[in-house]
C-alpha positions as CSV (number, residue, x, y, z in Angstrom):
1,X,-142.9,-163.5,57.3
2,X,-139.7,-161.5,57.2
3,X,-138.1,-160.1,60.3
4,X,-137.7,-156.2,60.3
5,X,-134.9,-154.8,62.4
6,X,-134.5,-151.0,63.3
7,X,-131.6,-149.1,64.8
8,X,-130.5,-149.9,68.3
9,X,-130.2,-147.2,71.0
10,X,-126.4,-147.5,70.8
11,X,-126.3,-146.9,67.1
12,X,-128.6,-143.8,67.5
13,X,-126.3,-142.4,70.2
14,X,-123.2,-142.9,68.0
15,X,-124.9,-141.2,65.1
16,X,-125.8,-138.2,67.3
17,X,-122.3,-137.9,68.6
18,X,-120.8,-138.0,65.1
19,X,-123.3,-135.5,63.9
20,X,-122.4,-133.2,66.8
21,X,-118.7,-133.5,66.1
22,X,-119.3,-132.6,62.4
23,X,-121.5,-129.6,63.4
24,X,-119.0,-128.3,65.9
25,X,-116.1,-128.6,63.4
26,X,-118.1,-126.8,60.7
27,X,-119.1,-124.0,63.1
28,X,-115.5,-123.6,64.2
29,X,-114.3,-123.5,60.6
30,X,-117.0,-120.9,59.7
31,X,-116.0,-118.8,62.6
32,X,-112.3,-118.9,61.6
33,X,-113.2,-117.9,58.1
34,X,-115.3,-115.0,59.3
35,X,-112.6,-113.8,61.7
36,X,-109.9,-114.0,59.0
37,X,-112.1,-112.1,56.6
38,X,-112.7,-109.3,59.3
39,X,-109.0,-109.2,60.1
40,X,-108.1,-109.0,56.5
41,X,-110.5,-106.1,56.0
42,X,-109.1,-104.2,59.0
43,X,-105.6,-104.7,57.7
44,X,-106.6,-103.6,54.2
45,X,-108.3,-100.5,55.5
46,X,-105.3,-99.7,57.6
47,X,-102.9,-100.0,54.6
48,X,-105.3,-97.8,52.6
49,X,-105.3,-95.2,55.3
50,X,-101.5,-95.2,55.4
51,X,-101.3,-94.9,51.6
52,X,-103.6,-91.9,51.6
53,X,-101.5,-90.3,54.4
54,X,-98.3,-90.7,52.5
55,X,-99.8,-89.4,49.3
56,X,-100.8,-86.2,51.3
57,X,-97.2,-85.9,52.6
58,X,-95.7,-86.4,49.2
59,X,-97.9,-83.7,47.7
60,X,-96.8,-81.3,50.4
61,X,-93.0,-82.1,50.5
62,X,-92.5,-82.1,46.8
63,X,-94.0,-78.6,46.7
64,X,-92.0,-77.1,49.6
65,X,-90.9,-73.6,48.8
66,X,-88.3,-71.1,50.0
67,X,-90.5,-68.9,52.1
68,X,-90.4,-68.1,55.8
69,X,-93.6,-68.1,57.8
70,X,-95.0,-66.1,60.7
71,X,-96.6,-67.9,63.6
72,X,-99.2,-66.2,65.7
73,X,-98.4,-62.8,64.2
74,X,-94.8,-62.9,65.2
75,X,-91.8,-61.8,63.1
76,X,-90.9,-64.2,60.2
77,X,-88.8,-67.1,61.2
78,X,-85.3,-67.3,59.7
79,X,-85.3,-70.8,58.3
80,X,-87.6,-72.4,55.7
81,X,-88.2,-75.6,57.8
82,X,-89.2,-75.6,61.4
83,X,-89.4,-78.5,63.9
84,X,-90.5,-79.1,67.5
85,X,-90.8,-75.7,69.3
86,X,-91.0,-73.8,66.0
87,X,-94.2,-75.5,64.9
88,X,-97.7,-74.6,65.7
89,X,-97.7,-76.3,69.1
90,X,-94.6,-76.2,71.3
91,X,-95.3,-79.4,73.3
92,X,-95.4,-81.9,70.4
93,X,-92.9,-83.3,67.9
94,X,-93.4,-82.2,64.3
95,X,-92.2,-80.3,61.2
96,X,-93.6,-77.1,59.6
97,X,-92.9,-75.4,56.3
98,X,-94.6,-73.5,53.4
99,X,-95.7,-75.2,50.3
100,X,-96.8,-73.9,46.9
101,X,-99.5,-75.2,44.6
102,X,-102.5,-74.8,46.8
103,X,-105.1,-74.6,44.1
104,X,-106.9,-71.3,43.9
105,X,-108.0,-70.9,40.3
106,X,-107.9,-67.2,39.1
107,X,-107.4,-66.3,42.8
108,X,-111.2,-66.4,43.3
109,X,-110.8,-67.3,47.0
110,X,-109.5,-64.6,49.4
111,X,-106.2,-66.4,50.1
112,X,-102.9,-67.1,48.5
113,X,-101.9,-70.2,46.5
114,X,-99.1,-70.9,49.0
115,X,-99.9,-72.7,52.3
116,X,-98.2,-73.1,55.6
117,X,-98.5,-76.7,56.8
118,X,-97.2,-78.8,59.7
119,X,-97.2,-82.4,60.7
120,X,-97.3,-83.1,64.4
121,X,-97.7,-86.0,66.7
122,X,-100.1,-85.5,69.5
123,X,-101.8,-88.2,71.6
124,X,-100.6,-91.0,69.4
125,X,-102.1,-89.4,66.3
126,X,-100.1,-87.8,63.4
127,X,-102.0,-84.7,62.3
128,X,-101.7,-82.4,59.4
129,X,-102.3,-78.7,60.3
130,X,-102.7,-75.7,58.1
131,X,-104.0,-72.1,58.2
132,X,-106.2,-70.4,55.7
133,X,-103.6,-67.6,55.4
134,X,-100.0,-68.4,55.0
135,X,-99.0,-65.9,57.8
136,X,-101.2,-66.7,60.7
137,X,-102.5,-63.9,63.0
138,X,-102.6,-63.9,66.8
139,X,-105.2,-66.3,68.1
140,X,-106.0,-68.0,64.8
141,X,-106.4,-71.7,65.2
142,X,-105.1,-74.1,62.5
143,X,-107.2,-76.6,60.7
144,X,-106.4,-80.1,61.9
145,X,-106.6,-83.3,59.8
146,X,-105.8,-86.6,61.5
147,X,-103.8,-88.8,59.2
148,X,-102.4,-91.8,61.1
149,X,-103.5,-93.2,64.5
150,X,-101.6,-95.4,67.0
151,X,-98.3,-93.7,66.3
152,X,-95.6,-94.1,68.9
153,X,-92.8,-92.0,67.5
154,X,-92.0,-89.7,64.6
155,X,-88.5,-88.6,63.4
156,X,-87.2,-86.5,60.5
157,X,-84.0,-86.5,58.6
158,X,-82.7,-84.3,55.8
159,X,-80.5,-85.1,52.8
160,X,-78.0,-82.3,52.1
161,X,-76.5,-83.7,48.9
162,X,-74.0,-85.9,50.6
163,X,-75.7,-87.7,53.5
164,X,-78.7,-87.9,55.7
165,X,-78.5,-85.6,58.7
166,X,-80.8,-84.8,61.6
167,X,-79.9,-81.1,61.7
168,X,-82.0,-78.6,59.8
169,X,-80.5,-76.6,57.0
170,X,-79.9,-73.1,58.1
171,X,-80.3,-71.0,55.0
172,X,-81.8,-73.3,52.3
173,X,-83.9,-76.4,51.7
174,X,-82.5,-79.9,51.7
175,X,-82.7,-82.1,48.6
176,X,-84.9,-84.6,50.4
177,X,-86.8,-85.2,53.6
178,X,-87.2,-88.6,55.3
179,X,-89.9,-89.3,57.8
180,X,-89.7,-92.4,60.1
181,X,-93.0,-93.4,61.8
182,X,-93.2,-96.1,64.5
183,X,-96.7,-97.5,64.4
184,X,-98.0,-99.9,67.1
185,X,-99.6,-102.6,64.9
186,X,-97.2,-102.3,61.9
187,X,-93.7,-101.3,63.2
188,X,-91.2,-98.8,61.7
189,X,-92.0,-97.2,58.3
190,X,-89.6,-94.9,56.5
191,X,-90.5,-92.7,53.6
192,X,-88.3,-90.4,51.7
193,X,-89.6,-87.4,49.7
194,X,-87.7,-85.2,47.2
195,X,-88.0,-81.5,47.7
196,X,-86.8,-78.6,45.5
197,X,-83.5,-78.2,47.4
198,X,-80.5,-76.3,46.0
199,X,-77.7,-78.6,47.3
200,X,-75.1,-79.6,44.7
201,X,-76.5,-82.7,42.9
202,X,-73.0,-83.6,41.7
203,X,-71.6,-83.8,45.2
204,X,-70.3,-87.2,46.3
205,X,-73.0,-89.0,48.2
206,X,-72.5,-91.3,51.2
207,X,-76.0,-92.9,50.8
């Protein structure tokens, strides 16, 4: 006869405790991986949204044209670029101008191929605004497209051929426009866009 000996109660308890520790560690690791994956997707989507917004801005700024605009049926404004109180809404910070190249093949649509656009910060959202007709009539509401959310501040600068300045050119377009956007979850972003300005390209630059 041989003696058969099973597990003691203490050994069973130790095995249960070890198995519990391993299970908890595995669950925590899995949760961490899932959270990291979700955060990565959110960050990736955020960067994709910013990239699309800057592509829209670049398309507008590089096609800026020397044309004044009428707002709400008023007389044409004197300058080609308008900010703050000159844009579509007087209580927000933004920039407005006219761009060309708005596709209208063979002029089949009842509108021009130039477009009055504006970028404005309102309630922490940077919006792009435009009208169907380049000279808006009294009471016409602009079409609004939200571009970037959680925006804290927006500033603009203009390159006059020598340096970056915050003042608008009076009679012509600048050579470039810079936009600085302060975003809550990312920080400060600065993008510079060339525009068809007429400043002297041979002038000595301070930048």
